[in-house]
C-alpha positions as CSV (number, residue, x, y, z in Angstrom):
1,M,-23.5,-40.4,13.4
2,E,-20.1,-42.3,13.9
3,N,-17.0,-40.1,14.1
4,P,-15.9,-39.3,10.5
5,E,-12.3,-39.9,11.5
6,M,-13.0,-43.4,11.6
7,F,-13.6,-43.7,8.0
8,Q,-10.7,-41.6,6.7
9,Q,-8.5,-44.4,5.9
10,R,-10.7,-47.0,4.4
11,I,-10.2,-46.0,0.8
12,D,-7.4,-44.2,-0.8
13,L,-9.1,-41.5,-3.0
14,E,-5.9,-39.2,-3.5
15,S,-5.7,-40.4,-7.2
16,L,-9.3,-39.8,-7.8
17,K,-9.3,-36.4,-6.3
18,E,-6.0,-35.4,-8.1
19,S,-7.5,-36.9,-11.6
20,I,-10.7,-34.8,-11.3
21,G,-8.7,-31.7,-10.1
22,K,-6.7,-31.9,-13.4
23,V,-9.8,-32.2,-15.4
24,K,-11.3,-29.1,-13.8
25,T,-8.2,-27.2,-14.3
26,E,-8.1,-28.0,-18.2
27,I,-11.8,-27.2,-18.4
28,G,-11.1,-23.9,-16.5
29,K,-8.8,-22.8,-19.3
30,V,-11.9,-22.2,-21.4
31,I,-15.0,-22.4,-19.4
32,V,-15.5,-19.3,-17.1
33,G,-17.9,-19.6,-14.3
34,Q,-20.5,-22.4,-14.5
35,T,-18.7,-24.0,-11.5
36,K,-21.8,-26.0,-10.3
37,L,-22.3,-27.3,-13.9
38,I,-18.8,-28.6,-14.2
39,D,-19.0,-30.1,-10.7
40,L,-22.2,-31.9,-11.7
41,L,-21.0,-33.2,-14.9
42,L,-17.9,-34.7,-13.1
43,I,-20.0,-36.2,-10.5
44,A,-22.2,-37.8,-13.2
45,L,-18.8,-39.1,-14.7
46,L,-17.8,-40.6,-11.4
47,A,-21.4,-42.1,-10.7
48,D,-21.7,-43.4,-14.3
49,G,-25.0,-41.5,-14.7
50,H,-26.7,-39.7,-17.6
51,V,-27.2,-36.0,-17.6
52,L,-29.7,-33.5,-19.1
53,I,-28.6,-29.9,-19.4
54,E,-31.3,-27.2,-19.9
55,G,-30.4,-23.6,-20.7
56,V,-30.8,-21.0,-23.4
57,P,-28.3,-21.1,-26.4
58,G,-24.8,-19.9,-26.2
59,I,-24.0,-20.6,-22.5
60,A,-21.4,-23.3,-23.2
61,K,-23.7,-26.4,-22.7
62,T,-22.2,-28.4,-25.7
63,L,-18.8,-26.9,-25.4
64,S,-18.5,-28.0,-21.7
65,V,-19.2,-31.7,-22.6
66,K,-16.7,-31.6,-25.6
67,L,-13.9,-30.3,-23.3
68,I,-14.7,-32.9,-20.8
69,S,-14.3,-35.5,-23.3
70,R,-11.2,-34.1,-24.7
71,A,-9.7,-33.9,-21.1
72,V,-10.6,-37.5,-20.5
73,S,-9.3,-38.7,-23.8
74,T,-12.2,-40.9,-24.6
75,G,-14.5,-41.5,-27.6
76,F,-16.9,-38.5,-28.3
77,S,-19.9,-38.4,-30.6
78,R,-22.3,-35.6,-31.1
79,I,-25.9,-36.2,-32.5
80,Q,-28.1,-33.3,-33.6
81,F,-31.7,-34.2,-32.9
82,T,-34.1,-33.0,-35.5
83,P,-37.7,-33.6,-36.4
84,D,-36.7,-35.9,-39.3
85,L,-34.2,-38.0,-37.4
86,M,-34.8,-41.7,-37.5
87,P,-33.8,-44.3,-35.0
88,S,-31.4,-46.0,-37.4
89,D,-29.6,-42.4,-37.7
90,I,-28.7,-43.1,-34.0
91,L,-28.3,-46.7,-33.6
92,G,-27.2,-48.0,-37.1
93,T,-28.5,-50.2,-39.6
94,S,-27.9,-53.5,-41.3
95,V,-26.7,-53.3,-45.0
96,F,-26.4,-56.1,-47.4
97,N,-22.9,-56.8,-48.4
98,L,-22.9,-58.2,-52.1
99,S,-19.4,-59.8,-51.8
100,K,-20.3,-61.7,-48.7
101,S,-23.9,-62.3,-49.5
102,S,-24.9,-61.4,-46.0
103,F,-26.1,-58.4,-43.9
104,E,-23.6,-56.4,-41.9
105,F,-24.4,-54.1,-39.2
106,N,-23.1,-50.4,-39.6
107,R,-22.8,-48.8,-36.2
108,G,-24.4,-45.5,-35.6
109,P,-23.0,-42.6,-33.5
110,I,-24.4,-44.0,-30.4
111,F,-21.4,-46.3,-30.4
112,S,-19.0,-44.1,-28.5
113,N,-18.1,-43.3,-24.8
114,F,-19.4,-39.9,-24.3
115,I,-22.6,-39.1,-26.5
116,L,-23.7,-35.6,-26.7
117,V,-27.4,-35.3,-27.9
118,D,-28.0,-31.7,-28.9
119,E,-31.8,-30.5,-28.4
120,I,-33.0,-33.9,-27.5
121,N,-36.5,-32.6,-27.5
122,R,-36.4,-31.8,-31.3
123,A,-36.7,-35.4,-32.4
124,P,-40.1,-37.2,-32.4
125,A,-41.0,-39.9,-29.8
126,K,-40.0,-42.9,-31.9
127,T,-36.3,-41.5,-32.2
128,Q,-36.3,-40.5,-28.5
129,S,-37.3,-43.9,-27.6
130,A,-34.4,-45.3,-29.4
131,L,-32.3,-44.1,-26.5
132,F,-34.4,-46.0,-23.9
133,E,-32.6,-49.3,-24.0
134,V,-29.1,-47.9,-24.5
135,M,-29.3,-45.5,-21.6
136,E,-30.5,-48.0,-19.1
137,E,-29.0,-51.3,-20.3
138,R,-26.0,-50.0,-22.1
139,Q,-26.7,-52.3,-25.0
140,V,-28.5,-51.9,-28.3
141,S,-30.7,-54.9,-29.7
142,I,-31.1,-54.8,-33.5
143,D,-32.1,-57.5,-35.9
144,G,-32.1,-60.0,-33.0
145,N,-28.5,-59.3,-32.2
146,T,-27.3,-57.4,-29.0
147,Y,-24.3,-55.0,-29.0
148,I,-22.8,-54.1,-25.5
149,M,-21.6,-50.6,-25.2
150,E,-18.0,-49.9,-24.5
151,K,-17.3,-48.5,-21.0
152,P,-17.4,-45.7,-20.1
153,F,-20.7,-44.9,-21.6
154,I,-22.6,-41.7,-20.7
155,V,-25.3,-39.7,-22.6
156,F,-25.3,-35.9,-22.2
157,A,-28.2,-34.3,-23.5
158,T,-29.2,-30.6,-24.0
159,Q,-32.5,-28.7,-24.4
160,N,-33.6,-25.3,-24.9
161,P,-36.4,-24.2,-22.3
162,L,-37.8,-21.4,-24.2
163,E,-38.3,-22.4,-27.8
164,H,-41.1,-25.0,-27.9
165,E,-42.2,-24.8,-31.5
166,G,-41.3,-27.9,-33.3
167,T,-40.4,-29.9,-30.0
168,Y,-41.6,-33.1,-28.6
169,R,-41.8,-33.3,-24.8
170,L,-39.8,-36.0,-23.2
171,P,-41.8,-38.6,-21.4
172,E,-41.4,-39.4,-17.8
173,A,-39.9,-42.7,-18.5
174,Q,-36.9,-41.1,-20.5
175,L,-36.6,-38.2,-18.1
176,D,-36.2,-40.8,-15.2
177,R,-33.2,-42.3,-17.0
178,F,-31.2,-39.1,-16.4
179,M,-29.3,-38.9,-13.2
180,F,-29.3,-35.1,-13.3
181,K,-31.1,-32.3,-14.9
182,I,-28.9,-29.3,-14.8
183,N,-30.5,-25.7,-15.2
184,I,-28.0,-23.1,-16.1
185,G,-28.4,-19.4,-16.8
186,Y,-26.4,-16.6,-18.1
187,P,-22.8,-15.6,-16.6
188,D,-22.6,-12.4,-14.6
189,V,-20.9,-9.4,-16.0
190,A,-17.5,-10.1,-14.5
191,D,-17.5,-13.6,-16.0
192,E,-18.6,-12.3,-19.4
193,I,-15.6,-9.8,-19.5
194,T,-13.4,-12.7,-18.8
195,I,-15.0,-14.5,-21.7
196,L,-14.4,-11.9,-24.0
197,R,-10.9,-11.4,-23.0
198,K,-10.0,-15.1,-23.4
199,S,-11.8,-15.3,-26.8
200,H,-9.6,-12.2,-27.9
201,E,-6.3,-13.8,-26.7
202,R,-7.3,-17.1,-28.5
203,R,-7.1,-15.2,-31.8
204,G,-9.6,-17.6,-33.5
205,K,-8.0,-20.8,-32.4
206,P,-10.5,-23.7,-31.4
207,E,-11.2,-23.8,-27.7
208,S,-10.4,-27.5,-27.6
209,D,-6.8,-26.9,-28.7
210,E,-6.2,-25.5,-25.3
211,I,-7.3,-28.8,-23.6
212,E,-4.9,-31.5,-22.7
213,A,-5.9,-35.1,-22.1
214,V,-5.2,-35.8,-18.4
215,L,-7.4,-38.7,-17.6
216,D,-7.4,-42.1,-19.2
217,P,-10.7,-43.8,-19.7
218,A,-9.4,-46.9,-18.0
219,I,-8.4,-44.9,-15.0
220,L,-12.0,-43.4,-15.1
221,I,-13.4,-46.8,-14.9
222,Q,-11.2,-47.6,-11.9
223,H,-12.4,-44.4,-10.2
224,Q,-16.0,-45.3,-10.8
225,N,-15.4,-48.6,-9.1
226,L,-13.8,-46.8,-6.3
227,V,-16.8,-44.5,-5.8
228,K,-19.1,-47.6,-5.4
229,Q,-17.0,-48.4,-2.2
230,V,-17.6,-45.1,-0.6
231,H,-19.3,-45.5,2.8
232,I,-22.9,-44.3,3.7
233,E,-24.4,-44.9,6.9
234,E,-27.7,-46.5,7.4
235,N,-29.3,-43.2,8.9
236,L,-28.3,-41.3,5.6
237,Q,-29.9,-44.2,3.5
238,K,-32.9,-43.8,5.6
239,Y,-32.7,-39.8,5.2
240,I,-32.5,-40.4,1.2
241,A,-35.5,-42.8,1.3
242,E,-37.6,-40.2,3.4
243,L,-36.7,-37.3,1.1
244,V,-37.8,-39.1,-1.9
245,N,-40.8,-40.7,-0.3
246,R,-42.1,-37.3,0.7
247,T,-42.5,-36.4,-2.9
248,R,-44.9,-39.1,-3.4
249,N,-47.5,-38.0,-0.9
250,N,-47.0,-34.3,-1.4
251,P,-50.2,-32.3,-2.0
252,S,-48.3,-30.0,-4.4
253,L,-47.2,-32.8,-6.6
254,Y,-49.0,-35.0,-9.2
255,L,-45.9,-37.2,-9.7
256,G,-43.1,-38.0,-7.2
257,G,-39.7,-39.5,-7.4
258,S,-39.2,-43.2,-8.3
259,P,-36.9,-45.6,-6.4
260,R,-34.4,-44.9,-9.2
261,A,-34.2,-41.4,-7.9
262,S,-33.1,-42.6,-4.5
263,L,-30.4,-44.8,-6.0
264,Y,-29.2,-41.9,-8.1
265,L,-29.0,-39.7,-5.0
266,M,-27.1,-42.2,-3.0
267,N,-24.7,-42.9,-5.9
268,A,-24.1,-39.2,-6.8
269,S,-23.5,-38.4,-3.3
270,K,-20.8,-41.1,-3.0
271,A,-19.1,-39.6,-6.2
272,Y,-19.4,-36.0,-4.6
273,A,-17.8,-37.1,-1.4
274,A,-15.0,-38.9,-3.3
275,M,-14.3,-35.8,-5.3
276,Q,-13.6,-34.0,-2.1
277,G,-11.3,-36.8,-0.9
278,R,-13.8,-38.2,1.6
279,D,-14.7,-41.9,1.5
280,F,-18.0,-41.3,3.4
281,V,-21.1,-39.5,2.6
282,T,-22.4,-36.5,4.7
283,P,-25.8,-35.0,4.9
284,D,-24.5,-31.9,3.0
285,D,-23.5,-34.2,-0.1
286,I,-27.1,-35.4,-0.3
287,R,-28.8,-31.7,0.1
288,F,-26.3,-30.5,-2.5
289,L,-27.5,-32.9,-5.1
290,L,-31.2,-33.2,-4.1
291,N,-32.4,-30.5,-6.5
292,P,-30.5,-31.9,-9.7
293,V,-31.6,-35.3,-8.9
294,L,-35.2,-34.6,-8.4
295,N,-36.4,-31.5,-10.3
296,H,-37.0,-33.4,-13.6
297,R,-38.8,-36.4,-11.8
298,L,-41.6,-34.2,-10.1
299,Q,-44.7,-32.9,-11.6
300,L,-46.7,-30.0,-10.0
301,T,-50.5,-30.2,-9.7
302,P,-52.3,-27.8,-12.1
303,E,-53.3,-25.8,-9.1
304,K,-49.8,-25.2,-7.9
305,E,-48.7,-24.5,-11.6
306,M,-51.2,-21.8,-11.7
307,E,-50.0,-20.3,-8.5
308,G,-46.5,-20.0,-9.8
309,F,-44.9,-22.7,-7.8
310,S,-41.9,-24.6,-9.2
311,T,-40.6,-28.0,-8.4
312,N,-37.7,-26.4,-6.7
313,D,-39.9,-24.7,-4.2
314,V,-41.4,-28.1,-3.3
315,I,-38.0,-29.7,-3.0
316,N,-36.7,-27.0,-0.7
317,E,-39.9,-27.4,1.5
318,I,-39.4,-31.1,1.8
319,A,-35.8,-30.6,2.6
320,K,-36.6,-28.3,5.4
321,S,-39.5,-30.6,6.8
322,I,-37.1,-33.6,7.4
323,E,-34.8,-33.4,10.3
324,V,-31.0,-33.7,9.0
325,P,-29.2,-36.7,10.6
326,R,-26.3,-35.7,12.8
C-alpha cells in the first residue's frame, strides 16, 4: 500500500469532521452509550444509505433518529407500521378537487428528508413494497406521474427481534436496500444510572428540547459529495470484492451478499474515513463496517441454524480467512 501521507492533503475534510463532531455532541446530551449506533447512523448519513435498526423496545432506537434529524435541522416524518396500513397511507393519494374539476395529489408522509419507519415488519407485503421504489430510486410513481424526493432522503427503519406474532418478514429484495442493519442491546449498569440521572434532571422536559440544530441540510449534501471523493486503493477494492464473494460460495450460507453489498461497503468505508478526517480508506475501516453491511444479507443453511451458528460467526470466519492488504 502507498504511504498514507501522500493522500493527506487531497481533500479538505476539516469542515465535515467538525460538523459530525457537533452532531455527536448534541446527541450525546441525551443518548448515553450506544456509541456504535450513533457512529453507524452518521456514517449512513454521509454515505446516503438507508438503515435498519433491530433491538428490543425502549433502547432509544426511535429517539436516536429523531435527535439526529433535529441536529441536522431537516424534515422529519415518522410512520408507524401496522397490519392495516395501506400503501396510500405512506405515499399519498389523488383526490378529486371539485372547484378545479381535476385530481390533485396529496403527498403522504414519505415526502420528507429523514423518514422513520417504526416496526417495519408489522405491515403486510403490499405496504412494505411501497417503499421499494422510493428507497432505491428516490422517487415515487403514482397515477402515471413521477415525484422526485428532496435531498437528503434517508429511510431509518426499526424492528423488534422478539415479538413475531402479527409480523411479516421482510423479503430479501427489501433487506438488500438497507446499507446497514444495526443490532443494539441493553445499556450496562453505569450507562443506565446516567440515563436515570439525566432524566431526573430534565424534570419532564422533552429530550429534543436539549438538541440544537448544528448542521444545515445543504451542508450535509456537500459533505455527502465530498465523501464520494475519498480515495480507496485498488487493492482495497479487491479486498472488498473478495470478502463479499466468499459469502456466495460458503458452505455455511444459503444466500450470500449481492454486488450492492460491495458498493455499500466501499461507500460506507469512505464515509467512516472522512468522519475521522482521512481522505483515504484503510483496511480497518472496511473491517469495522463488514458486519453491519453484510449481516442482514446472508442466510444460513438449515444445518448451521440448527447448530446454533449466526451470520456474524460466518462473517468473522470469512474476515479471518482473507489476508488483510498492507
